C-alpha positions as CSV (number, residue, x, y, z in Angstrom):
1,M,78.4,106.3,89.3
2,S,81.4,104.0,90.0
3,T,81.4,100.2,89.7
4,I,83.5,98.2,92.1
5,Q,84.4,94.6,91.2
6,V,85.8,92.3,93.9
7,F,87.4,89.1,92.8
8,E,87.9,86.7,95.8
9,W,89.0,83.1,96.2
10,S,86.6,81.7,98.8
11,A,82.9,81.3,98.7
12,S,82.5,82.1,102.4
13,S,83.6,85.7,101.7
14,L,80.9,86.6,99.2
15,G,78.3,88.8,100.6
16,S,78.7,87.7,104.2
17,A,78.9,90.1,107.0
18,P,82.2,90.2,108.9
19,E,82.3,88.2,112.1
20,A,82.7,90.1,115.4
21,G,86.4,90.2,116.3
22,G,87.4,88.9,112.9
23,D,89.9,90.4,110.4
24,F,89.8,94.2,110.8
25,A,91.0,94.8,107.3
26,R,88.1,92.8,105.9
27,E,85.7,94.4,108.3
28,A,86.8,97.9,107.3
29,F,86.6,97.0,103.6
30,E,83.1,95.5,104.0
31,S,81.9,98.5,105.9
32,G,83.2,100.8,103.2
33,V,81.5,98.7,100.5
34,R,78.2,98.8,102.3
35,W,78.4,102.6,102.7
36,L,79.3,103.0,99.0
37,E,76.4,100.8,98.0
38,S,74.0,102.9,100.0
39,K,75.2,105.9,98.0
40,G,74.5,104.1,94.6
41,V,77.9,102.6,93.8
42,V,77.5,99.3,92.1
43,V,79.4,96.4,93.7
44,E,79.9,93.1,91.9
45,R,81.4,90.2,93.8
46,R,83.1,87.3,92.0
47,N,84.0,84.0,93.6
48,V,86.9,82.8,91.4
49,R,86.9,79.3,92.9
50,E,83.4,78.7,91.7
51,D,83.3,80.9,88.6
52,R,86.6,80.8,86.7
53,G,84.7,82.6,83.8
54,A,84.7,85.7,86.0
55,L,88.5,86.1,85.2
56,D,88.0,85.4,81.5
57,A,85.4,88.2,81.3
58,N,88.0,90.9,82.3
59,P,91.3,90.8,80.4
60,T,93.1,93.0,82.9
61,V,92.1,90.8,85.8
62,K,92.9,87.7,83.9
63,G,96.3,88.9,83.0
64,A,97.1,89.9,86.6
65,F,95.9,86.5,87.8
66,E,97.9,84.6,85.2
67,A,101.0,86.6,86.1
68,Q,100.8,86.0,89.9
69,G,98.2,83.3,90.5
70,P,96.0,83.2,93.5
71,D,98.3,85.5,95.5
72,C,96.7,88.4,93.8
73,L,93.3,87.6,95.3
74,P,91.4,89.4,96.7
75,M,91.6,91.8,93.8
76,V,89.6,95.0,93.7
77,V,88.8,96.8,90.5
78,V,87.1,100.2,90.3
79,D,85.8,101.4,87.0
80,G,88.1,98.9,85.1
81,T,91.3,99.9,87.0
82,I,92.9,97.5,89.5
83,V,93.2,99.4,92.8
84,S,94.2,96.5,95.1
85,V,95.8,93.1,94.7
86,G,96.6,90.5,97.3
87,G,94.6,92.3,100.0
88,Y,91.8,94.7,100.5
89,P,92.4,98.4,100.0
90,T,92.2,100.7,103.0
91,R,88.9,102.4,103.7
92,I,90.3,105.7,102.4
93,E,91.7,104.1,99.2
94,L,88.4,102.3,98.5
95,M,86.4,105.4,98.9
96,E,88.7,107.7,97.0
97,S,88.9,105.2,94.2
98,A,85.1,105.3,94.0
99,G,85.0,109.1,94.1
100,A,83.5,109.4,97.6
101,A,84.7,111.7,100.4
102,T,85.5,109.8,103.6
103,G,84.5,112.8,105.7
104,S,80.8,112.2,104.7
105,D,80.8,108.6,106.1
106,P,79.8,108.7,109.8
107,E,80.8,105.1,110.4
108,F,84.3,105.8,109.1
109,L,84.6,108.8,111.3
110,G,83.4,106.8,114.3
111,D,85.9,104.0,113.6
112,L,88.6,106.6,113.3
113,A,87.7,108.2,116.7
114,V,87.5,104.8,118.5
115,E,90.9,103.6,117.2
116,T,92.6,107.0,117.9
117,A,91.2,107.1,121.5
118,G,92.3,103.5,122.0
119,L,95.8,104.3,120.7
120,G,96.1,107.1,123.3
121,A,94.9,104.9,126.1
122,A,97.3,102.1,125.1
123,I,100.2,104.4,125.0
124,A,99.3,105.8,128.4
125,A,99.0,102.3,129.8
126,N,102.4,101.2,128.3
127,A,100.6,98.4,126.5
128,F,102.7,97.8,123.4
129,E,100.5,95.0,121.9
130,D,97.5,97.3,122.2
131,V,99.4,100.1,120.6
132,R,100.5,97.8,117.8
133,L,96.8,96.6,117.3
134,R,95.5,100.2,117.2
135,C,98.2,101.3,114.8
136,E,97.4,98.4,112.4
137,R,93.7,99.2,112.6
138,L,94.4,102.9,111.8
139,R,96.6,101.8,108.9
140,V,93.7,99.7,107.5
141,L,91.4,102.7,107.7
142,G,94.0,104.5,105.6
143,I,95.9,106.6,108.1
144,R,99.5,107.3,107.0
145,N,102.5,106.5,109.1
146,D,103.6,110.1,109.5
147,D,100.1,110.9,111.0
148,L,100.5,107.8,113.3
149,N,103.9,109.1,114.4
150,R,102.4,112.5,115.2
151,A,99.5,110.9,117.2
152,V,102.0,108.7,119.1
153,K,104.2,111.7,120.0
154,S,101.2,113.7,121.0
155,A,99.9,110.9,123.3
156,A,103.4,110.4,124.7
157,A,103.7,114.1,125.6
158,T,100.4,114.0,127.5
159,A,101.5,110.8,129.3
160,S,104.4,112.8,130.8
161,G,106.5,110.7,133.1
162,L,104.3,107.7,132.8
163,L,105.6,106.4,129.5
164,R,108.6,104.2,129.8
165,G,111.4,105.1,127.4
166,D,111.7,101.6,125.9
167,M,108.0,101.7,125.1
168,L,108.3,104.8,123.0
169,T,111.3,103.4,121.3
170,R,109.5,100.1,120.5
171,V,106.5,102.0,119.1
172,E,108.7,104.3,117.0
173,Q,110.6,101.3,115.6
174,Y,107.3,99.5,114.9
175,L,105.9,102.4,113.0
176,A,109.2,102.8,111.0
177,F,109.7,99.1,110.2
178,G,106.6,97.1,110.9
179,P,106.1,94.1,113.3
180,Q,109.2,92.1,112.2
181,G,111.7,95.0,112.6
182,K,112.1,95.4,108.9
183,P,110.4,97.4,106.2
184,P,106.9,96.1,105.4
185,K,106.5,93.6,102.6
186,A,105.7,95.2,99.2
187,R,102.3,94.6,97.9
188,C,101.8,92.2,94.9
189,A,103.0,94.0,91.8
190,C,101.1,91.8,89.3
191,A,98.8,94.7,88.3
192,D,101.9,96.4,86.9
193,K,102.7,93.4,84.6
194,V,99.5,93.6,82.6
């Protein structure tokens, strides 16, 4: 059975349930962790602010932290291998790293259905901010950009005539380049330096 270690900076994040309407990436991660725990996966949480010894106990994590500092937190380690630095892994990444199939998690499938339906409704309503939010939530769940592009094109085709041309262009640019109109920022590479 896998062991997941989560190294975090703030005490408030340890073991607390995510707040309603809070950070969706954190909510998706916490939901995935709870599901994995229910399947017997061991999850260890470390508050680095209160327990600096937690870093010293793991040479790989300590090296990554020394290379990049607190920007590498939160850091997620599965069976001794760093799988995420500077943010939480997607739900799919977390589950695959722990050797679990996402298709067997009904909560994940429910989240996926809700966000996909919301994406279609937002496209049909020409609501770019809602489309952006749904795309980000689907990315956090682990849906790839090429799959998002197919979903957007499919929804646009069914919205025939209702979808403004500039809306589809904005959505396609967003999917290609992220919210700032440029390629998304690379993740912290400190794990590569240890």
